C-alpha positions as CSV (number, residue, x, y, z in Angstrom):
1,M,-20.4,-15.4,-1.2
2,N,-22.1,-14.3,-4.4
3,T,-25.8,-14.2,-4.0
4,G,-26.5,-13.7,-7.7
5,R,-28.1,-10.3,-7.2
6,S,-27.0,-7.5,-9.6
7,S,-25.9,-4.1,-8.4
8,R,-29.0,-2.4,-10.0
9,P,-31.5,-3.5,-7.3
10,L,-29.0,-2.4,-4.6
11,E,-28.8,1.0,-6.4
12,D,-32.6,1.2,-6.6
13,E,-32.8,0.6,-2.9
14,E,-30.2,3.3,-2.3
15,L,-32.2,5.7,-4.5
16,R,-35.4,5.0,-2.6
17,L,-37.6,5.2,-5.7
18,P,-41.3,5.9,-5.0
19,R,-43.9,3.3,-5.8
20,T,-45.9,3.5,-8.9
21,P,-49.0,5.7,-8.1
22,G,-52.5,4.2,-8.2
23,L,-53.7,0.7,-7.4
24,I,-54.6,-0.1,-11.0
25,R,-51.3,1.1,-12.4
26,R,-49.3,-0.9,-9.8
27,F,-51.3,-4.0,-10.8
28,W,-50.5,-3.5,-14.5
29,A,-46.9,-2.8,-13.6
30,R,-46.7,-6.1,-11.7
31,H,-48.4,-8.0,-14.5
32,P,-47.1,-6.7,-17.8
33,I,-47.8,-9.9,-19.8
34,L,-51.5,-9.9,-18.8
35,A,-51.8,-6.3,-19.8
36,D,-50.2,-7.0,-23.2
37,V,-52.6,-9.9,-23.9
38,L,-55.7,-7.9,-23.0
39,I,-54.6,-5.0,-25.2
40,A,-53.9,-7.4,-28.1
41,L,-57.3,-9.1,-27.7
42,A,-59.1,-5.7,-27.5
43,C,-57.4,-4.5,-30.6
44,F,-58.2,-7.7,-32.5
45,V,-61.9,-7.5,-31.6
46,M,-62.3,-3.8,-32.4
47,S,-60.2,-4.1,-35.6
48,A,-61.9,-7.2,-37.0
49,A,-65.4,-5.7,-36.6
50,P,-65.3,-3.8,-39.9
51,V,-65.1,-7.1,-41.8
52,T,-68.9,-7.3,-41.5
53,V,-69.3,-4.6,-44.2
54,F,-68.4,-7.3,-46.8
55,R,-71.9,-8.6,-46.8
56,T,-72.8,-5.8,-49.3
57,Y,-70.3,-7.3,-51.8
58,T,-72.4,-10.0,-53.5
59,T,-73.2,-10.7,-57.1
60,P,-76.8,-10.0,-58.4
61,L,-77.6,-13.7,-58.8
62,E,-76.6,-14.7,-55.3
63,D,-78.5,-14.5,-52.1
64,P,-78.1,-11.0,-50.7
65,G,-77.5,-12.4,-47.3
66,D,-74.6,-14.6,-48.5
67,P,-71.1,-13.1,-49.1
68,G,-69.5,-14.0,-52.4
69,P,-66.2,-15.9,-52.7
70,I,-64.1,-12.7,-53.3
71,P,-65.4,-10.8,-50.2
72,L,-64.8,-13.9,-48.1
73,A,-61.2,-14.1,-49.3
74,I,-60.7,-10.4,-48.6
75,A,-62.2,-10.9,-45.2
76,I,-59.9,-13.8,-44.4
77,I,-56.9,-11.7,-45.6
78,I,-57.9,-8.7,-43.4
79,V,-58.6,-10.9,-40.3
80,A,-55.2,-12.6,-40.8
81,A,-53.4,-9.3,-41.1
82,V,-55.2,-8.0,-38.0
83,A,-54.3,-11.2,-36.1
84,I,-50.6,-11.0,-37.1
85,T,-50.4,-7.3,-36.0
86,C,-52.1,-8.1,-32.7
87,V,-49.6,-10.9,-32.0
88,L,-46.8,-8.5,-32.8
89,L,-48.3,-6.1,-30.3
90,L,-47.1,-8.4,-27.5
91,R,-43.5,-7.3,-28.5
92,R,-44.2,-3.7,-29.1
93,R,-41.7,-2.6,-26.4
94,Q,-38.9,-4.5,-28.2
95,W,-40.0,-4.0,-31.8
96,P,-41.9,-0.7,-32.0
97,R,-40.9,0.0,-35.6
98,I,-41.9,-3.5,-36.8
99,V,-45.3,-3.2,-35.0
100,F,-45.8,0.3,-36.4
101,A,-45.1,-0.9,-39.9
102,A,-47.5,-3.9,-39.4
103,G,-50.2,-1.6,-38.2
104,W,-50.0,0.6,-41.2
105,A,-49.8,-2.4,-43.5
106,T,-53.0,-3.7,-42.1
107,T,-54.6,-0.3,-42.6
108,F,-53.7,-0.4,-46.3
109,I,-55.0,-4.0,-46.5
110,Y,-58.4,-2.7,-45.3
111,L,-58.6,-0.8,-48.7
112,L,-59.2,-4.2,-50.3
113,S,-62.7,-4.1,-48.9
114,G,-63.6,-1.2,-51.1
115,E,-64.0,1.3,-48.2
116,P,-61.2,3.2,-46.5
117,S,-61.8,2.0,-43.0
118,G,-59.9,0.5,-40.1
119,G,-59.8,-0.1,-36.4
120,I,-57.9,1.0,-33.3
121,L,-54.6,-0.5,-34.4
122,L,-53.2,2.8,-35.7
123,L,-53.7,4.4,-32.3
124,V,-51.9,1.7,-30.4
125,V,-49.0,1.3,-32.8
126,S,-48.5,5.1,-33.1
127,Y,-48.5,5.3,-29.3
128,A,-46.0,2.4,-29.0
129,L,-43.6,4.0,-31.5
130,A,-43.6,7.3,-29.6
131,V,-43.2,5.7,-26.1
132,Y,-40.7,3.0,-26.9
133,R,-38.7,4.7,-29.6
134,S,-38.6,8.5,-29.7
135,T,-40.8,11.5,-30.4
136,R,-38.9,12.1,-33.7
137,A,-39.5,8.6,-34.9
138,A,-43.2,8.9,-34.0
139,W,-43.8,12.1,-36.1
140,L,-41.7,10.7,-38.9
141,G,-43.7,7.5,-38.9
142,F,-47.0,9.5,-38.8
143,A,-45.9,11.4,-41.9
144,C,-44.6,8.3,-43.7
145,G,-47.9,6.6,-43.0
146,M,-50.4,9.4,-43.7
147,V,-48.9,10.7,-46.9
148,P,-49.0,7.5,-48.9
149,Y,-52.3,6.5,-47.4
150,T,-53.8,9.8,-48.6
151,L,-52.4,9.4,-52.1
152,V,-53.7,5.8,-52.4
153,C,-57.2,6.8,-51.2
154,T,-57.2,9.7,-53.7
155,L,-56.1,7.4,-56.5
156,L,-58.7,4.7,-55.7
157,S,-61.5,7.3,-55.5
158,M,-60.4,8.6,-58.9
159,L,-60.6,5.1,-60.3
160,G,-64.1,4.7,-58.9
161,V,-63.3,2.0,-56.4
162,F,-65.1,4.2,-53.8
163,S,-66.6,7.7,-53.7
164,L,-64.6,10.9,-53.0
165,Q,-66.7,11.4,-49.8
166,S,-65.7,7.9,-48.5
167,A,-62.0,8.7,-49.3
168,V,-62.1,12.0,-47.4
169,N,-63.9,10.4,-44.4
170,G,-61.4,7.5,-44.4
171,V,-58.4,9.7,-44.6
172,I,-59.7,12.0,-41.8
173,G,-60.6,9.0,-39.6
174,Q,-57.2,7.4,-39.9
175,F,-55.5,10.9,-39.5
176,V,-57.4,11.5,-36.2
177,I,-56.7,8.0,-34.8
178,A,-53.0,8.1,-35.7
179,L,-52.7,11.7,-34.4
180,I,-54.3,10.9,-31.1
181,G,-52.0,7.9,-30.6
182,T,-48.9,10.0,-31.6
183,L,-49.8,12.9,-29.3
184,I,-50.5,10.7,-26.3
185,G,-47.4,8.6,-27.0
186,T,-45.1,11.6,-27.3
187,N,-46.4,13.0,-24.0
188,V,-46.1,9.7,-22.2
189,G,-42.8,8.8,-23.9
190,G,-41.3,12.2,-23.2
191,R,-42.2,12.0,-19.5
192,K,-40.9,8.3,-19.4
193,R,-37.6,9.2,-20.9
194,Y,-37.3,12.3,-18.7
195,V,-37.9,10.2,-15.6
196,E,-35.4,7.5,-16.8
197,A,-32.8,10.2,-17.4
198,I,-33.3,11.5,-13.9
199,I,-33.0,8.0,-12.4
200,D,-30.0,7.2,-14.6
201,R,-28.3,10.4,-13.5
202,S,-29.1,9.6,-9.9
203,R,-27.5,6.2,-10.3
204,Q,-24.4,7.9,-11.9
205,L,-24.2,10.2,-8.9
206,L,-24.6,7.3,-6.5
207,T,-21.8,5.5,-8.3
208,E,-19.6,8.6,-8.4
209,R,-20.3,9.1,-4.7
210,D,-19.1,5.5,-3.9
211,Q,-16.1,6.0,-6.2
212,Q,-15.2,9.3,-4.6
213,A,-15.5,7.6,-1.2
214,Q,-13.2,4.8,-2.2
215,I,-10.7,7.2,-3.7
216,A,-10.8,9.3,-0.5
217,A,-10.4,6.2,1.6
218,A,-7.4,5.0,-0.5
219,S,-5.9,8.5,-0.3
220,E,-6.3,8.6,3.4
221,R,-4.8,5.1,3.8
222,A,-1.8,6.2,1.7
223,R,-1.4,9.4,3.8
224,I,-1.6,7.4,7.1
225,A,0.9,4.8,5.8
226,R,3.2,7.6,4.6
227,E,3.1,9.4,8.0
228,M,3.5,6.1,9.9
229,H,6.5,5.2,7.9
230,D,8.2,8.5,8.3
231,I,7.5,8.6,12.1
232,V,8.2,5.0,12.9
233,S,11.1,4.5,10.5
234,H,13.1,7.6,11.5
235,S,12.4,7.3,15.3
236,L,13.3,3.6,15.4
237,T,16.4,4.1,13.4
238,V,17.6,6.8,15.9
239,V,16.5,4.6,18.8
240,V,18.4,1.6,17.5
241,A,21.5,3.7,16.9
242,L,21.4,5.2,20.4
243,S,20.7,1.9,22.0
244,E,23.6,0.2,20.1
245,G,25.9,3.1,21.1
246,A,24.8,2.8,24.8
247,A,25.5,-0.9,24.7
248,A,28.9,-0.5,23.0
249,T,30.4,2.2,25.4
250,D,31.9,1.6,28.8
251,D,31.2,5.1,29.8
252,R,28.2,5.0,32.1
253,Q,27.4,8.7,31.6
254,R,27.5,8.4,27.8
255,A,25.4,5.2,28.0
256,R,22.9,7.0,30.3
257,D,22.8,10.0,27.9
258,A,22.2,7.7,24.9
259,S,19.4,5.9,26.7
260,T,17.8,9.2,27.7
261,A,18.0,10.4,24.1
262,A,16.4,7.1,22.9
263,A,13.6,7.5,25.4
264,T,13.1,11.1,24.3
265,T,13.0,10.1,20.6
266,A,10.5,7.4,21.3
267,R,8.2,9.8,23.3
268,G,8.4,12.2,20.5
269,A,7.4,9.5,18.0
270,L,4.5,8.5,20.2
271,T,3.3,12.1,20.5
272,E,3.4,12.5,16.7
273,M,1.6,9.2,16.2
274,R,-1.2,10.2,18.6
275,A,-1.5,13.6,16.8
276,M,-1.8,11.8,13.5
277,L,-4.3,9.1,14.6
278,G,-6.3,11.5,16.8
279,V,-8.6,12.4,13.8
280,L,-9.6,8.7,13.5
281,R,-10.9,8.5,17.0
282,D,-14.6,9.5,17.4
283,G,-15.5,10.9,20.8
284,D,-11.9,11.0,22.1
285,T,-11.6,14.5,23.3
286,D,-8.1,14.0,24.6
287,A,-6.7,13.2,21.2
288,P,-5.6,16.3,19.2
289,L,-7.6,16.9,16.0
290,A,-5.2,19.5,14.5
291,P,-2.5,18.3,12.1
292,A,1.0,17.7,13.5
293,E,3.3,20.7,13.6
294,P,6.0,20.9,10.9
295,V,9.0,18.7,11.8
296,S,12.1,20.8,12.5
297,P,15.1,19.9,10.3
298,Q,17.3,21.2,13.1
299,Q,15.8,18.7,15.6
300,T,16.3,15.9,13.0
301,I,20.0,16.8,12.5
302,A,20.5,17.2,16.3
303,A,19.1,13.7,16.9
304,A,21.3,12.2,14.2
305,Q,24.4,14.0,15.7
306,H,23.4,12.8,19.2
307,A,23.3,9.2,17.8
308,G,26.9,9.7,16.5
309,Y,26.3,10.5,12.8
310,P,28.4,13.2,11.1
311,A,25.3,15.2,10.0
312,T,25.5,18.9,9.2
313,L,22.7,21.4,8.2
314,T,23.2,24.5,6.0
315,T,20.3,26.8,5.3
316,T,20.2,29.9,3.1
317,G,17.5,32.5,2.6
318,S,14.5,33.4,4.7
319,D,12.0,30.6,5.5
320,A,8.7,32.2,4.3
321,A,7.1,28.9,3.1
322,S,3.6,27.9,4.0
323,P,3.0,25.5,6.9
324,V,2.2,22.7,4.5
325,V,5.5,23.2,2.6
326,R,7.5,23.5,5.9
327,F,5.9,20.2,7.0
328,A,6.9,18.6,3.7
329,V,10.5,19.9,4.1
330,G,10.7,18.5,7.6
331,R,9.5,15.1,6.5
332,I,11.9,15.0,3.5
333,V,14.9,15.9,5.7
334,Q,13.7,13.3,8.3
335,E,13.3,10.5,5.8
336,G,16.5,11.4,3.9
337,M,18.5,11.3,7.2
338,T,16.8,7.9,8.1
339,N,17.9,6.4,4.7
340,A,21.5,7.8,5.2
341,M,21.7,6.4,8.8
342,R,20.3,3.0,7.7
343,H,22.3,2.5,4.5
344,A,25.4,4.5,5.2
345,S,26.3,3.6,8.8
346,G,30.0,4.3,8.1
347,A,29.4,7.7,6.4
348,R,32.0,10.3,7.0
349,S,29.6,13.1,5.9
350,I,25.9,13.6,5.8
351,A,25.4,17.1,4.5
352,V,21.9,18.6,4.5
353,R,21.3,21.9,2.6
354,I,18.1,23.9,2.4
355,D,17.9,26.9,0.1
356,H,15.0,29.3,0.4
357,T,14.1,31.7,-2.3
358,A,11.0,33.8,-2.9
359,D,9.4,31.1,-5.0
360,T,11.0,27.8,-4.2
361,V,12.6,25.7,-1.5
362,T,15.4,23.3,-2.5
363,I,16.4,20.4,-0.2
364,Q,19.6,18.4,-0.9
365,I,20.9,15.6,1.2
366,D,24.4,14.3,0.2
367,N,26.0,11.4,2.0
368,D,28.8,9.0,1.4
369,G,29.7,5.6,2.9
370,V,27.0,3.6,1.0
371,T,28.4,0.1,1.0
372,Q,25.4,-1.8,-0.2
373,R,22.9,-1.6,-3.1
374,V,20.1,0.8,-2.2
375,G,16.8,0.6,-4.0
376,T,14.9,3.7,-5.3
377,S,11.4,2.3,-5.2
378,G,10.9,1.7,-1.5
379,Y,8.0,3.0,0.5
380,G,10.1,5.8,2.0
381,I,11.2,7.3,-1.4
382,R,7.8,6.7,-2.9
383,G,6.2,8.4,0.1
384,L,8.5,11.4,-0.3
385,Q,7.7,11.7,-4.0
386,E,4.0,11.6,-3.2
387,R,4.6,14.3,-0.5
388,A,6.5,16.5,-2.9
389,A,3.9,16.1,-5.7
390,H,1.1,16.9,-3.2
391,V,2.5,20.4,-2.8
392,G,3.4,20.8,-6.5
393,G,7.1,19.9,-6.3
394,S,9.4,17.1,-7.4
395,L,11.9,14.8,-5.8
396,S,14.7,12.6,-7.1
397,S,17.0,10.2,-5.3
398,G,19.9,8.1,-6.6
399,P,23.7,7.4,-6.6
400,A,26.1,10.1,-7.5
401,G,29.4,8.2,-7.6
402,P,31.1,5.4,-5.7
403,G,29.5,5.2,-2.2
404,R,27.8,8.6,-2.7
405,W,24.1,9.2,-2.6
406,I,22.1,12.4,-3.3
407,L,18.5,13.1,-2.5
408,R,17.2,16.4,-4.0
409,A,13.7,18.0,-3.8
410,E,12.4,21.2,-5.2
411,L,9.2,22.5,-3.7
412,P,7.2,25.7,-4.3
413,A,7.3,28.2,-1.4
414,N,3.5,28.0,-1.4
415,E,1.6,24.8,-2.3
416,H,-0.4,24.7,-5.5
């Protein structure tokens, strides 16, 4: 049943991430909206305070304590700009560039007051750009803001809007505020991105671990299925042939010999199966943990001959192959004989040839008497192809004329 939970929380549980340090930091982490609102309100209060300087902008005929209409309009514009920027601060994580641009726009609007002043907005927006965007974007934004601001302040001081000293003080003030915000932001943002990269890498490793476990499990299932098929299929085919022969003959001694051979074949299959499945049994000290010994082609041919099949074995060269390759050779001969016994029950010849050289081992099984259509994509052939590929070899199987079938495999003398 789908519980609706994503895989990310499960991965976080697997990663066992530590809690955020500090009681206050954990509180803010659990209540991000409250933290954003408080920061926006604090910025609004501290940035709107400079509007009080407009009381000096009155006409000579007016009451010195009363601001004129132009300063009032300027004050309204500045307060509105501050309010808009503070509202945008609530989305600084999603829109760091827009918030940064709004903060600098408000700083330029402050110049309408006749004094290059401002509030804490530049610190917050510079910090937000560095943390939620990138260090490069933060320094680029710092330069793109300070250079035109310095030029505008210089131009206004030359036009007499305010004194050169006020221009210098204003530029230095905004420079320090923006620099502090950028430095703190780059430090916090760099650490934040570093931690996120570590966590993301940990998640990737966790996912890769699960994928590798799944691949290993699938490979092990395929190996067990392949071994089970080779053992059970061949042994049962021999047992069936021996049992049918024992039932068809009137000679009690031959029937007894066939039954004994069937029992011996079944015991051998049981021993091989226990050896293969022993590694899957935890705590069973009686089950062998070592891989099964290589299957002897001579025993396979002898069993087929005992069951009444015209099987022959020819070997050339010296068998110096590795145990893994010898095991593959035995299984290929065993499965090839099984297919011949199953699909060519009336065969006049089942010739098995194994050629050993210094570098390769070639197995060829040639039989006649195929009277029905034989597929080339069954579990047995596919298992043999996988087995050959496992040691770096190749295997092919198919018809070679009317009623004739050839299975051929080329393996390296030592697995790759």
